[in-house]
PDB file of N, CA, C, O and CB in Angstrom:
ATOM      1  N   MET A   1     -38.117 -16.680   5.449  1.00  0.00           N
ATOM      2  CA  MET A   1     -38.635 -15.256   4.402  1.00  0.00           C
ATOM      3  C   MET A   1     -37.542 -15.293   2.985  1.00  0.00           C
ATOM      4  O   MET A   1     -37.677 -14.414   2.133  1.00  0.00           O
ATOM      5  CB  MET A   1     -38.321 -13.333   5.469  1.00  0.00           C
ATOM      6  N   ILE A   2     -36.800 -16.042   2.871  1.00  0.00           N
ATOM      7  CA  ILE A   2     -36.289 -16.279   1.414  1.00  0.00           C
ATOM      8  C   ILE A   2     -36.443 -17.016   1.534  1.00  0.00           C
ATOM      9  O   ILE A   2     -35.466 -17.491   0.955  1.00  0.00           O
ATOM     10  CB  ILE A   2     -35.273 -16.109   0.764  1.00  0.00           C
ATOM     11  N   SER A   3     -37.364 -18.440   2.143  1.00  0.00           N
ATOM     12  CA  SER A   3     -37.781 -19.404   1.096  1.00  0.00           C
ATOM     13  C   SER A   3     -39.291 -18.777   1.037  1.00  0.00           C
ATOM     14  O   SER A   3     -39.963 -19.415   0.227  1.00  0.00           O
ATOM     15  CB  SER A   3     -37.618 -21.198   1.534  1.00  0.00           C
ATOM     16  N   LYS A   4     -40.184 -17.479   1.792  1.00  0.00           N
ATOM     17  CA  LYS A   4     -41.241 -17.339   1.108  1.00  0.00           C
ATOM     18  C   LYS A   4     -40.504 -16.674  -0.087  1.00  0.00           C
ATOM     19  O   LYS A   4     -40.538 -17.491  -1.007  1.00  0.00           O
ATOM     20  CB  LYS A   4     -42.407 -16.590   1.835  1.00  0.00           C
ATOM     21  N   HIS A   5     -39.834 -15.516  -0.486  1.00  0.00           N
ATOM     22  CA  HIS A   5     -39.779 -14.582  -1.652  1.00  0.00           C
ATOM     23  C   HIS A   5     -39.898 -15.726  -2.478  1.00  0.00           C
ATOM     24  O   HIS A   5     -40.868 -15.910  -3.214  1.00  0.00           O
ATOM     25  CB  HIS A   5     -38.456 -13.541  -1.895  1.00  0.00           C
ATOM     26  N   SER A   6     -38.530 -16.827  -2.331  1.00  0.00           N
ATOM     27  CA  SER A   6     -38.536 -17.945  -3.726  1.00  0.00           C
ATOM     28  C   SER A   6     -39.809 -18.013  -4.075  1.00  0.00           C
ATOM     29  O   SER A   6     -40.255 -17.649  -5.163  1.00  0.00           O
ATOM     30  CB  SER A   6     -38.022 -19.578  -3.500  1.00  0.00           C
ATOM     31  N   LEU A   7     -40.948 -18.861  -2.424  1.00  0.00           N
ATOM     32  CA  LEU A   7     -42.345 -19.268  -2.919  1.00  0.00           C
ATOM     33  C   LEU A   7     -42.698 -18.527  -3.660  1.00  0.00           C
ATOM     34  O   LEU A   7     -42.914 -19.116  -4.719  1.00  0.00           O
ATOM     35  CB  LEU A   7     -43.337 -19.399  -2.113  1.00  0.00           C
ATOM     36  N   GLU A   8     -43.025 -16.854  -3.777  1.00  0.00           N
ATOM     37  CA  GLU A   8     -43.712 -16.282  -4.590  1.00  0.00           C
ATOM     38  C   GLU A   8     -42.930 -15.671  -5.431  1.00  0.00           C
ATOM     39  O   GLU A   8     -43.531 -14.619  -5.650  1.00  0.00           O
ATOM     40  CB  GLU A   8     -44.533 -15.580  -4.093  1.00  0.00           C
ATOM     41  N   GLN A   9     -41.644 -15.662  -6.248  1.00  0.00           N
ATOM     42  CA  GLN A   9     -41.372 -15.808  -7.486  1.00  0.00           C
ATOM     43  C   GLN A   9     -41.718 -16.611  -8.397  1.00  0.00           C
ATOM     44  O   GLN A   9     -42.059 -16.472  -9.572  1.00  0.00           O
ATOM     45  CB  GLN A   9     -40.530 -15.851  -7.539  1.00  0.00           C
ATOM     46  N   SER A  10     -41.517 -17.943  -7.339  1.00  0.00           N
ATOM     47  CA  SER A  10     -42.228 -18.612  -8.924  1.00  0.00           C
ATOM     48  C   SER A  10     -42.969 -19.055  -8.959  1.00  0.00           C
ATOM     49  O   SER A  10     -43.799 -19.105  -8.051  1.00  0.00           O
ATOM     50  CB  SER A  10     -41.835 -19.423  -9.700  1.00  0.00           C
ATOM     51  N   GLY A  11     -43.061 -19.737 -10.295  1.00  0.00           N
ATOM     52  CA  GLY A  11     -44.672 -20.214 -11.244  1.00  0.00           C
ATOM     53  C   GLY A  11     -44.284 -19.982 -12.446  1.00  0.00           C
ATOM     54  O   GLY A  11     -43.559 -19.133 -12.963  1.00  0.00           O
ATOM     55  N   GLY A  12     -45.152 -21.277 -12.985  1.00  0.00           N
ATOM     56  CA  GLY A  12     -45.248 -20.563 -14.506  1.00  0.00           C
ATOM     57  C   GLY A  12     -44.177 -20.945 -14.714  1.00  0.00           C
ATOM     58  O   GLY A  12     -43.520 -20.008 -15.166  1.00  0.00           O
ATOM     59  N   GLY A  13     -43.033 -22.710 -14.562  1.00  0.00           N
ATOM     60  CA  GLY A  13     -41.695 -22.472 -15.470  1.00  0.00           C
ATOM     61  C   GLY A  13     -40.964 -21.245 -14.511  1.00  0.00           C
ATOM     62  O   GLY A  13     -41.182 -20.215 -15.148  1.00  0.00           O
ATOM     63  N   GLU A  14     -40.536 -21.046 -13.819  1.00  0.00           N
ATOM     64  CA  GLU A  14     -40.089 -20.141 -13.334  1.00  0.00           C
ATOM     65  C   GLU A  14     -39.224 -20.287 -11.774  1.00  0.00           C
ATOM     66  O   GLU A  14     -38.878 -21.463 -11.658  1.00  0.00           O
ATOM     67  CB  GLU A  14     -41.165 -19.386 -13.408  1.00  0.00           C
ATOM     68  N   GLY A  15     -38.911 -19.695 -10.918  1.00  0.00           N
ATOM     69  CA  GLY A  15     -37.831 -19.988 -10.020  1.00  0.00           C
ATOM     70  C   GLY A  15     -36.770 -20.647  -9.669  1.00  0.00           C
ATOM     71  O   GLY A  15     -35.930 -20.880 -10.539  1.00  0.00           O
ATOM     72  N   VAL A  16     -36.558 -21.102  -8.309  1.00  0.00           N
ATOM     73  CA  VAL A  16     -34.940 -21.666  -8.350  1.00  0.00           C
ATOM     74  C   VAL A  16     -36.139 -23.590  -8.463  1.00  0.00           C
ATOM     75  O   VAL A  16     -37.348 -23.803  -8.374  1.00  0.00           O
ATOM     76  CB  VAL A  16     -33.364 -21.082  -6.104  1.00  0.00           C
ATOM     77  N   GLU A  17     -34.620 -24.736  -8.740  1.00  0.00           N
ATOM     78  CA  GLU A  17     -34.988 -25.841  -9.262  1.00  0.00           C
ATOM     79  C   GLU A  17     -33.831 -26.228  -8.755  1.00  0.00           C
ATOM     80  O   GLU A  17     -32.735 -25.999  -9.268  1.00  0.00           O
ATOM     81  CB  GLU A  17     -35.379 -26.017 -10.662  1.00  0.00           C
ATOM     82  N   VAL A  18     -34.128 -27.121  -7.229  1.00  0.00           N
ATOM     83  CA  VAL A  18     -32.507 -27.446  -7.216  1.00  0.00           C
ATOM     84  C   VAL A  18     -32.082 -28.694  -7.586  1.00  0.00           C
ATOM     85  O   VAL A  18     -32.741 -29.664  -7.212  1.00  0.00           O
ATOM     86  CB  VAL A  18     -31.894 -27.308  -5.910  1.00  0.00           C
ATOM     87  N   VAL A  19     -31.327 -28.811  -8.100  1.00  0.00           N
ATOM     88  CA  VAL A  19     -30.620 -30.242  -9.210  1.00  0.00           C
ATOM     89  C   VAL A  19     -30.146 -31.042  -8.253  1.00  0.00           C
ATOM     90  O   VAL A  19     -30.786 -32.061  -7.993  1.00  0.00           O
ATOM     91  CB  VAL A  19     -29.158 -29.920 -10.422  1.00  0.00           C
ATOM     92  N   ARG A  20     -28.938 -30.747  -7.541  1.00  0.00           N
ATOM     93  CA  ARG A  20     -27.966 -32.213  -6.448  1.00  0.00           C
ATOM     94  C   ARG A  20     -27.687 -30.848  -5.030  1.00  0.00           C
ATOM     95  O   ARG A  20     -27.189 -29.724  -4.968  1.00  0.00           O
ATOM     96  CB  ARG A  20     -25.483 -33.157  -7.604  1.00  0.00           C
ATOM     97  N   ASN A  21     -28.736 -32.361  -3.560  1.00  0.00           N
ATOM     98  CA  ASN A  21     -28.143 -31.313  -2.612  1.00  0.00           C
ATOM     99  C   ASN A  21     -28.208 -32.608  -1.832  1.00  0.00           C
ATOM    100  O   ASN A  21     -29.193 -33.183  -1.369  1.00  0.00           O
ATOM    101  CB  ASN A  21     -28.964 -29.714  -2.087  1.00  0.00           C
ATOM    102  N   GLU A  22     -26.524 -33.035  -1.785  1.00  0.00           N
ATOM    103  CA  GLU A  22     -26.221 -34.013  -1.238  1.00  0.00           C
ATOM    104  C   GLU A  22     -25.639 -34.122   0.184  1.00  0.00           C
ATOM    105  O   GLU A  22     -25.537 -33.095   0.856  1.00  0.00           O
ATOM    106  CB  GLU A  22     -25.589 -34.444  -2.010  1.00  0.00           C
ATOM    107  N   PRO A  23     -25.213 -35.434   0.724  1.00  0.00           N
ATOM    108  CA  PRO A  23     -24.182 -34.821   1.764  1.00  0.00           C
ATOM    109  C   PRO A  23     -22.941 -35.192   0.993  1.00  0.00           C
ATOM    110  O   PRO A  23     -23.077 -35.748  -0.097  1.00  0.00           O
ATOM    111  CB  PRO A  23     -24.216 -35.487   3.439  1.00  0.00           C
ATOM    112  N   ASP A  24     -21.756 -34.934   1.465  1.00  0.00           N
ATOM    113  CA  ASP A  24     -20.490 -34.824   0.216  1.00  0.00           C
ATOM    114  C   ASP A  24     -19.466 -34.283   1.431  1.00  0.00           C
ATOM    115  O   ASP A  24     -19.897 -33.298   2.031  1.00  0.00           O
ATOM    116  CB  ASP A  24     -20.796 -33.412  -1.485  1.00  0.00           C
ATOM    117  N   THR A  25     -17.980 -34.871   1.933  1.00  0.00           N
ATOM    118  CA  THR A  25     -16.679 -34.816   2.383  1.00  0.00           C
ATOM    119  C   THR A  25     -15.414 -34.126   1.837  1.00  0.00           C
ATOM    120  O   THR A  25     -14.752 -34.808   1.054  1.00  0.00           O
ATOM    121  CB  THR A  25     -16.426 -35.904   2.450  1.00  0.00           C
ATOM    122  N   HIS A  26     -14.938 -32.806   2.138  1.00  0.00           N
ATOM    123  CA  HIS A  26     -13.910 -32.270   1.452  1.00  0.00           C
ATOM    124  C   HIS A  26     -12.784 -33.033   2.638  1.00  0.00           C
ATOM    125  O   HIS A  26     -13.058 -33.782   3.576  1.00  0.00           O
ATOM    126  CB  HIS A  26     -14.001 -30.392   1.230  1.00  0.00           C
ATOM    127  N   PRO A  27     -11.099 -32.375   2.052  1.00  0.00           N
ATOM    128  CA  PRO A  27     -10.497 -33.270   2.194  1.00  0.00           C
ATOM    129  C   PRO A  27     -10.283 -32.578   3.968  1.00  0.00           C
ATOM    130  O   PRO A  27     -10.270 -33.073   5.095  1.00  0.00           O
ATOM    131  CB  PRO A  27      -9.289 -33.548   0.960  1.00  0.00           C
ATOM    132  N   GLN A  28     -10.124 -31.017   3.311  1.00  0.00           N
ATOM    133  CA  GLN A  28      -9.910 -30.292   4.792  1.00  0.00           C
ATOM    134  C   GLN A  28     -10.952 -29.606   4.805  1.00  0.00           C
ATOM    135  O   GLN A  28     -10.547 -28.459   4.614  1.00  0.00           O
ATOM    136  CB  GLN A  28      -8.638 -29.351   5.099  1.00  0.00           C
ATOM    137  N   TYR A  29     -12.313 -29.574   4.936  1.00  0.00           N
ATOM    138  CA  TYR A  29     -12.632 -29.149   5.625  1.00  0.00           C
ATOM    139  C   TYR A  29     -13.491 -29.940   6.331  1.00  0.00           C
ATOM    140  O   TYR A  29     -13.888 -29.564   7.434  1.00  0.00           O
ATOM    141  CB  TYR A  29     -12.841 -28.266   5.276  1.00  0.00           C
ATOM    142  N   GLY A  30     -13.852 -31.021   5.842  1.00  0.00           N
ATOM    143  CA  GLY A  30     -14.439 -32.269   6.693  1.00  0.00           C
ATOM    144  C   GLY A  30     -16.276 -32.764   5.877  1.00  0.00           C
ATOM    145  O   GLY A  30     -16.571 -33.110   4.732  1.00  0.00           O
ATOM    146  N   PRO A  31     -17.221 -32.541   7.280  1.00  0.00           N
ATOM    147  CA  PRO A  31     -18.049 -33.450   5.785  1.00  0.00           C
ATOM    148  C   PRO A  31     -19.320 -32.441   5.626  1.00  0.00           C
ATOM    149  O   PRO A  31     -20.092 -32.712   6.545  1.00  0.00           O
ATOM    150  CB  PRO A  31     -18.796 -35.543   6.182  1.00  0.00           C
ATOM    151  N   GLY A  32     -19.873 -31.331   4.784  1.00  0.00           N
ATOM    152  CA  GLY A  32     -20.513 -31.106   4.788  1.00  0.00           C
ATOM    153  C   GLY A  32     -21.678 -31.024   3.773  1.00  0.00           C
ATOM    154  O   GLY A  32     -21.579 -32.002   3.033  1.00  0.00           O
ATOM    155  N   GLN A  33     -22.603 -30.361   3.477  1.00  0.00           N
ATOM    156  CA  GLN A  33     -23.006 -30.400   1.848  1.00  0.00           C
ATOM    157  C   GLN A  33     -23.050 -29.157   0.542  1.00  0.00           C
ATOM    158  O   GLN A  33     -22.718 -28.000   0.798  1.00  0.00           O
ATOM    159  CB  GLN A  33     -24.421 -30.829   1.922  1.00  0.00           C
ATOM    160  N   VAL A  34     -23.532 -29.605  -0.955  1.00  0.00           N
ATOM    161  CA  VAL A  34     -23.034 -30.219  -1.753  1.00  0.00           C
ATOM    162  C   VAL A  34     -24.431 -29.586  -2.245  1.00  0.00           C
ATOM    163  O   VAL A  34     -25.421 -30.247  -1.933  1.00  0.00           O
ATOM    164  CB  VAL A  34     -22.466 -31.702  -1.624  1.00  0.00           C
ATOM    165  N   THR A  35     -24.700 -28.155  -3.121  1.00  0.00           N
ATOM    166  CA  THR A  35     -25.893 -28.309  -3.077  1.00  0.00           C
ATOM    167  C   THR A  35     -25.773 -26.865  -4.882  1.00  0.00           C
ATOM    168  O   THR A  35     -25.150 -25.837  -5.149  1.00  0.00           O
ATOM    169  CB  THR A  35     -26.760 -27.926  -1.083  1.00  0.00           C
ATOM    170  N   GLU A  36     -26.909 -27.854  -5.641  1.00  0.00           N
ATOM    171  CA  GLU A  36     -26.005 -27.094  -7.420  1.00  0.00           C
ATOM    172  C   GLU A  36     -27.791 -26.596  -7.611  1.00  0.00           C
ATOM    173  O   GLU A  36     -28.703 -27.360  -7.927  1.00  0.00           O
ATOM    174  CB  GLU A  36     -24.958 -28.885  -9.382  1.00  0.00           C
ATOM    175  N   LYS A  37     -27.856 -25.787  -7.448  1.00  0.00           N
ATOM    176  CA  LYS A  37     -29.342 -25.139  -8.077  1.00  0.00           C
ATOM    177  C   LYS A  37     -29.340 -24.357  -9.449  1.00  0.00           C
ATOM    178  O   LYS A  37     -28.257 -23.829  -9.704  1.00  0.00           O
ATOM    179  CB  LYS A  37     -29.955 -24.005  -7.015  1.00  0.00           C
ATOM    180  N   ARG A  38     -30.254 -24.194 -10.301  1.00  0.00           N
ATOM    181  CA  ARG A  38     -30.652 -23.534 -11.178  1.00  0.00           C
ATOM    182  C   ARG A  38     -32.009 -22.861 -11.202  1.00  0.00           C
ATOM    183  O   ARG A  38     -32.974 -23.621 -11.131  1.00  0.00           O
ATOM    184  CB  ARG A  38     -30.479 -24.211 -12.029  1.00  0.00           C
ATOM    185  N   ILE A  39     -32.264 -21.430 -11.299  1.00  0.00           N
ATOM    186  CA  ILE A  39     -32.176 -20.101 -11.591  1.00  0.00           C
ATOM    187  C   ILE A  39     -32.675 -19.853 -12.493  1.00  0.00           C
ATOM    188  O   ILE A  39     -31.795 -19.974 -13.346  1.00  0.00           O
ATOM    189  CB  ILE A  39     -31.200 -19.610 -11.668  1.00  0.00           C
ATOM    190  N   TYR A  40     -34.229 -19.338 -13.330  1.00  0.00           N
ATOM    191  CA  TYR A  40     -34.057 -19.414 -13.951  1.00  0.00           C
ATOM    192  C   TYR A  40     -35.388 -17.992 -13.902  1.00  0.00           C
ATOM    193  O   TYR A  40     -36.472 -18.071 -13.325  1.00  0.00           O
ATOM    194  CB  TYR A  40     -33.752 -20.703 -14.414  1.00  0.00           C
ATOM    195  N   LEU A  41     -34.906 -16.897 -14.619  1.00  0.00           N
ATOM    196  CA  LEU A  41     -34.558 -16.278 -15.213  1.00  0.00           C
ATOM    197  C   LEU A  41     -35.418 -15.418 -16.506  1.00  0.00           C
ATOM    198  O   LEU A  41     -34.930 -14.431 -17.057  1.00  0.00           O
ATOM    199  CB  LEU A  41     -33.727 -16.951 -15.336  1.00  0.00           C
ATOM    200  N   ASN A  42     -36.200 -15.751 -16.710  1.00  0.00           N
ATOM    201  CA  ASN A  42     -36.662 -15.238 -18.459  1.00  0.00           C
ATOM    202  C   ASN A  42     -37.105 -14.368 -18.419  1.00  0.00           C
ATOM    203  O   ASN A  42     -36.785 -13.401 -19.110  1.00  0.00           O
ATOM    204  CB  ASN A  42     -37.584 -15.879 -19.372  1.00  0.00           C
ATOM    205  N   SER A  43     -38.142 -14.398 -17.468  1.00  0.00           N
ATOM    206  CA  SER A  43     -39.235 -13.603 -17.029  1.00  0.00           C
ATOM    207  C   SER A  43     -38.856 -12.408 -16.421  1.00  0.00           C
ATOM    208  O   SER A  43     -39.560 -11.410 -16.572  1.00  0.00           O
ATOM    209  CB  SER A  43     -40.037 -14.282 -16.172  1.00  0.00           C
ATOM    210  N   LYS A  44     -37.993 -12.381 -15.854  1.00  0.00           N
ATOM    211  CA  LYS A  44     -37.611 -10.767 -15.188  1.00  0.00           C
ATOM    212  C   LYS A  44     -36.567 -10.098 -16.185  1.00  0.00           C
ATOM    213  O   LYS A  44     -36.249  -8.920 -16.019  1.00  0.00           O
ATOM    214  CB  LYS A  44     -36.760 -10.838 -13.437  1.00  0.00           C
ATOM    215  N   LEU A  45     -35.913 -11.035 -17.466  1.00  0.00           N
ATOM    216  CA  LEU A  45     -35.578  -9.291 -18.534  1.00  0.00           C
ATOM    217  C   LEU A  45     -36.231  -8.299 -19.513  1.00  0.00           C
ATOM    218  O   LEU A  45     -37.435  -8.126 -19.702  1.00  0.00           O
ATOM    219  CB  LEU A  45     -34.658  -9.434 -19.469  1.00  0.00           C
ATOM    220  N   PRO A  46     -35.850  -8.074 -19.726  1.00  0.00           N
ATOM    221  CA  PRO A  46     -36.989  -7.021 -20.724  1.00  0.00           C
ATOM    222  C   PRO A  46     -37.117  -7.649 -21.792  1.00  0.00           C
ATOM    223  O   PRO A  46     -36.455  -8.655 -22.048  1.00  0.00           O
ATOM    224  CB  PRO A  46     -36.545  -5.448 -21.209  1.00  0.00           C
ATOM    225  N   SER A  47     -38.404  -6.904 -22.938  1.00  0.00           N
ATOM    226  CA  SER A  47     -39.071  -8.022 -23.660  1.00  0.00           C
ATOM    227  C   SER A  47     -38.520  -7.641 -24.452  1.00  0.00           C
ATOM    228  O   SER A  47     -39.309  -8.021 -25.317  1.00  0.00           O
ATOM    229  CB  SER A  47     -40.423  -8.324 -23.853  1.00  0.00           C
ATOM    230  N   TRP A  48     -37.275  -6.854 -25.352  1.00  0.00           N
ATOM    231  CA  TRP A  48     -36.658  -6.835 -26.361  1.00  0.00           C
ATOM    232  C   TRP A  48     -35.562  -7.613 -26.233  1.00  0.00           C
ATOM    233  O   TRP A  48     -34.959  -7.815 -27.286  1.00  0.00           O
ATOM    234  CB  TRP A  48     -36.445  -5.713 -26.712  1.00  0.00           C
ATOM    235  N   MET A  49     -34.978  -8.275 -24.928  1.00  0.00           N
ATOM    236  CA  MET A  49     -33.989  -9.151 -24.549  1.00  0.00           C
ATOM    237  C   MET A  49     -34.040 -10.320 -25.077  1.00  0.00           C
ATOM    238  O   MET A  49     -33.141 -11.095 -25.402  1.00  0.00           O
ATOM    239  CB  MET A  49     -33.927  -9.310 -23.350  1.00  0.00           C
ATOM    240  N   ARG A  50     -35.832 -10.433 -25.175  1.00  0.00           N
ATOM    241  CA  ARG A  50     -36.537 -11.875 -24.771  1.00  0.00           C
ATOM    242  C   ARG A  50     -36.547 -12.646 -25.873  1.00  0.00           C
ATOM    243  O   ARG A  50     -36.763 -13.858 -25.876  1.00  0.00           O
ATOM    244  CB  ARG A  50     -38.039 -11.822 -24.253  1.00  0.00           C
ATOM    245  N   LYS A  51     -36.146 -11.461 -27.517  1.00  0.00           N
ATOM    246  CA  LYS A  51     -36.749 -12.271 -28.988  1.00  0.00           C
ATOM    247  C   LYS A  51     -35.054 -12.654 -28.856  1.00  0.00           C
ATOM    248  O   LYS A  51     -34.993 -13.880 -28.762  1.00  0.00           O
ATOM    249  CB  LYS A  51     -37.619 -11.119 -30.831  1.00  0.00           C
ATOM    250  N   PHE A  52     -34.116 -12.250 -28.828  1.00  0.00           N
ATOM    251  CA  PHE A  52     -32.727 -13.164 -28.471  1.00  0.00           C
ATOM    252  C   PHE A  52     -31.630 -13.843 -27.692  1.00  0.00           C
ATOM    253  O   PHE A  52     -30.447 -13.920 -28.024  1.00  0.00           O
ATOM    254  CB  PHE A  52     -32.258 -12.913 -28.724  1.00  0.00           C
ATOM    255  N   VAL A  53     -32.252 -14.368 -26.507  1.00  0.00           N
ATOM    256  CA  VAL A  53     -31.965 -14.952 -25.594  1.00  0.00           C
ATOM    257  C   VAL A  53     -33.568 -16.765 -25.450  1.00  0.00           C
ATOM    258  O   VAL A  53     -34.744 -16.898 -25.110  1.00  0.00           O
ATOM    259  CB  VAL A  53     -31.851 -13.425 -24.304  1.00  0.00           C
ATOM    260  N   PRO A  54     -32.523 -17.567 -25.932  1.00  0.00           N
ATOM    261  CA  PRO A  54     -33.411 -19.008 -25.401  1.00  0.00           C
ATOM    262  C   PRO A  54     -34.838 -18.610 -23.964  1.00  0.00           C
ATOM    263  O   PRO A  54     -34.948 -18.122 -22.839  1.00  0.00           O
ATOM    264  CB  PRO A  54     -31.814 -20.344 -24.474  1.00  0.00           C
ATOM    265  N   MET A  55     -35.637 -19.239 -25.053  1.00  0.00           N
ATOM    266  CA  MET A  55     -36.738 -19.729 -23.818  1.00  0.00           C
ATOM    267  C   MET A  55     -36.220 -20.893 -22.295  1.00  0.00           C
ATOM    268  O   MET A  55     -36.783 -21.391 -21.320  1.00  0.00           O
ATOM    269  CB  MET A  55     -38.048 -20.728 -24.836  1.00  0.00           C
ATOM    270  N   ILE A  56     -35.699 -20.886 -22.521  1.00  0.00           N
ATOM    271  CA  ILE A  56     -35.077 -21.729 -20.851  1.00  0.00           C
ATOM    272  C   ILE A  56     -33.759 -21.209 -20.658  1.00  0.00           C
ATOM    273  O   ILE A  56     -32.761 -21.895 -20.882  1.00  0.00           O
ATOM    274  CB  ILE A  56     -34.835 -23.703 -20.842  1.00  0.00           C
ATOM    275  N   PHE A  57     -33.689 -19.507 -20.075  1.00  0.00           N
ATOM    276  CA  PHE A  57     -32.269 -18.862 -19.207  1.00  0.00           C
ATOM    277  C   PHE A  57     -32.001 -19.053 -18.349  1.00  0.00           C
ATOM    278  O   PHE A  57     -32.873 -18.413 -17.760  1.00  0.00           O
ATOM    279  CB  PHE A  57     -32.027 -17.818 -18.919  1.00  0.00           C
ATOM    280  N   TYR A  58     -31.511 -19.406 -17.711  1.00  0.00           N
ATOM    281  CA  TYR A  58     -31.247 -19.420 -16.059  1.00  0.00           C
ATOM    282  C   TYR A  58     -29.745 -19.744 -15.956  1.00  0.00           C
ATOM    283  O   TYR A  58     -29.110 -20.196 -16.910  1.00  0.00           O
ATOM    284  CB  TYR A  58     -32.221 -20.682 -15.138  1.00  0.00           C
ATOM    285  N   VAL A  59     -29.135 -19.453 -14.575  1.00  0.00           N
ATOM    286  CA  VAL A  59     -28.394 -18.962 -14.207  1.00  0.00           C
ATOM    287  C   VAL A  59     -27.680 -20.061 -12.982  1.00  0.00           C
ATOM    288  O   VAL A  59     -27.697 -19.777 -11.784  1.00  0.00           O
ATOM    289  CB  VAL A  59     -28.945 -17.712 -13.982  1.00  0.00           C
ATOM    290  N   THR A  60     -27.218 -21.030 -13.399  1.00  0.00           N
ATOM    291  CA  THR A  60     -26.434 -21.884 -12.245  1.00  0.00           C
ATOM    292  C   THR A  60     -25.728 -21.480 -11.274  1.00  0.00           C
ATOM    293  O   THR A  60     -24.918 -20.560 -11.382  1.00  0.00           O
ATOM    294  CB  THR A  60     -25.616 -22.619 -12.651  1.00  0.00           C
ATOM    295  N   GLU A  61     -26.043 -22.391  -9.759  1.00  0.00           N
ATOM    296  CA  GLU A  61     -25.211 -22.115  -8.225  1.00  0.00           C
ATOM    297  C   GLU A  61     -24.878 -23.071  -7.782  1.00  0.00           C
ATOM    298  O   GLU A  61     -25.672 -24.012  -7.816  1.00  0.00           O
ATOM    299  CB  GLU A  61     -25.846 -21.525  -7.075  1.00  0.00           C
ATOM    300  N   LYS A  62     -23.531 -23.258  -7.160  1.00  0.00           N
ATOM    301  CA  LYS A  62     -23.207 -24.561  -6.989  1.00  0.00           C
ATOM    302  C   LYS A  62     -22.433 -24.127  -5.784  1.00  0.00           C
ATOM    303  O   LYS A  62     -21.344 -23.679  -6.145  1.00  0.00           O
ATOM    304  CB  LYS A  62     -22.484 -25.385  -8.213  1.00  0.00           C
ATOM    305  N   ALA A  63     -22.622 -24.087  -4.233  1.00  0.00           N
ATOM    306  CA  ALA A  63     -22.816 -24.024  -3.154  1.00  0.00           C
ATOM    307  C   ALA A  63     -21.865 -25.789  -2.322  1.00  0.00           C
ATOM    308  O   ALA A  63     -22.299 -26.909  -2.057  1.00  0.00           O
ATOM    309  CB  ALA A  63     -24.581 -23.725  -3.155  1.00  0.00           C
ATOM    310  N   TRP A  64     -20.599 -25.187  -2.204  1.00  0.00           N
ATOM    311  CA  TRP A  64     -20.221 -26.791  -1.679  1.00  0.00           C
ATOM    312  C   TRP A  64     -20.190 -25.606   0.111  1.00  0.00           C
ATOM    313  O   TRP A  64     -19.824 -24.431   0.136  1.00  0.00           O
ATOM    314  CB  TRP A  64     -17.987 -27.957  -2.639  1.00  0.00           C
ATOM    315  N   ASN A  65     -20.781 -26.585   1.586  1.00  0.00           N
ATOM    316  CA  ASN A  65     -20.989 -25.753   2.613  1.00  0.00           C
ATOM    317  C   ASN A  65     -20.594 -26.857   3.586  1.00  0.00           C
ATOM    318  O   ASN A  65     -21.351 -27.771   3.915  1.00  0.00           O
ATOM    319  CB  ASN A  65     -22.454 -25.037   2.729  1.00  0.00           C
ATOM    320  N   PHE A  66     -19.403 -26.704   3.997  1.00  0.00           N
ATOM    321  CA  PHE A  66     -18.104 -27.222   5.659  1.00  0.00           C
ATOM    322  C   PHE A  66     -18.674 -26.019   5.850  1.00  0.00           C
ATOM    323  O   PHE A  66     -18.462 -25.013   5.173  1.00  0.00           O
ATOM    324  CB  PHE A  66     -15.834 -27.470   5.761  1.00  0.00           C
ATOM    325  N   TYR A  67     -19.735 -26.166   7.200  1.00  0.00           N
ATOM    326  CA  TYR A  67     -19.314 -24.907   8.576  1.00  0.00           C
ATOM    327  C   TYR A  67     -18.306 -25.514   9.119  1.00  0.00           C
ATOM    328  O   TYR A  67     -17.939 -26.679   9.271  1.00  0.00           O
ATOM    329  CB  TYR A  67     -20.504 -24.540   9.952  1.00  0.00           C
ATOM    330  N   PRO A  68     -17.659 -23.703   9.573  1.00  0.00           N
ATOM    331  CA  PRO A  68     -18.331 -22.326   8.813  1.00  0.00           C
ATOM    332  C   PRO A  68     -17.466 -22.105   7.678  1.00  0.00           C
ATOM    333  O   PRO A  68     -16.787 -21.078   7.709  1.00  0.00           O
ATOM    334  CB  PRO A  68     -18.367 -20.836   9.777  1.00  0.00           C
ATOM    335  N   TYR A  69     -17.354 -22.940   6.594  1.00  0.00           N
ATOM    336  CA  TYR A  69     -16.467 -22.215   5.570  1.00  0.00           C
ATOM    337  C   TYR A  69     -17.524 -23.029   3.863  1.00  0.00           C
ATOM    338  O   TYR A  69     -17.740 -24.228   3.687  1.00  0.00           O
ATOM    339  CB  TYR A  69     -14.186 -22.875   5.885  1.00  0.00           C
ATOM    340  N   THR A  70     -17.903 -21.994   3.028  1.00  0.00           N
ATOM    341  CA  THR A  70     -18.652 -21.783   2.492  1.00  0.00           C
ATOM    342  C   THR A  70     -18.032 -21.587   1.198  1.00  0.00           C
ATOM    343  O   THR A  70     -17.376 -20.547   1.143  1.00  0.00           O
ATOM    344  CB  THR A  70     -19.316 -21.011   3.048  1.00  0.00           C
ATOM    345  N   ILE A  71     -18.051 -22.405  -0.044  1.00  0.00           N
ATOM    346  CA  ILE A  71     -17.216 -21.921  -1.151  1.00  0.00           C
ATOM    347  C   ILE A  71     -18.540 -21.938  -2.205  1.00  0.00           C
ATOM    348  O   ILE A  71     -19.638 -22.468  -2.036  1.00  0.00           O
ATOM    349  CB  ILE A  71     -15.717 -23.003  -1.575  1.00  0.00           C
ATOM    350  N   THR A  72     -18.137 -21.327  -3.110  1.00  0.00           N
ATOM    351  CA  THR A  72     -19.436 -21.099  -4.292  1.00  0.00           C
ATOM    352  C   THR A  72     -19.166 -20.684  -5.741  1.00  0.00           C
ATOM    353  O   THR A  72     -20.103 -20.538  -6.526  1.00  0.00           O
ATOM    354  CB  THR A  72     -20.413 -19.910  -3.830  1.00  0.00           C
TER     355      THR A  72
END
């Protein structure tokens, strides 16, 4: 359901870009996965704010998943 919503909201340079998705080993939690995503939000801003914000406006999300532990 989440991936379907992401697909519907993506397009025209907008949406989610996965920058890094690699296996990783944490010294305390053991093996897991590290993921870095860029979420482009320019089209979600009000029109008056788009004049002041660069055309490439995104939020970076970094997550380290070592089941059952997650660090974001």
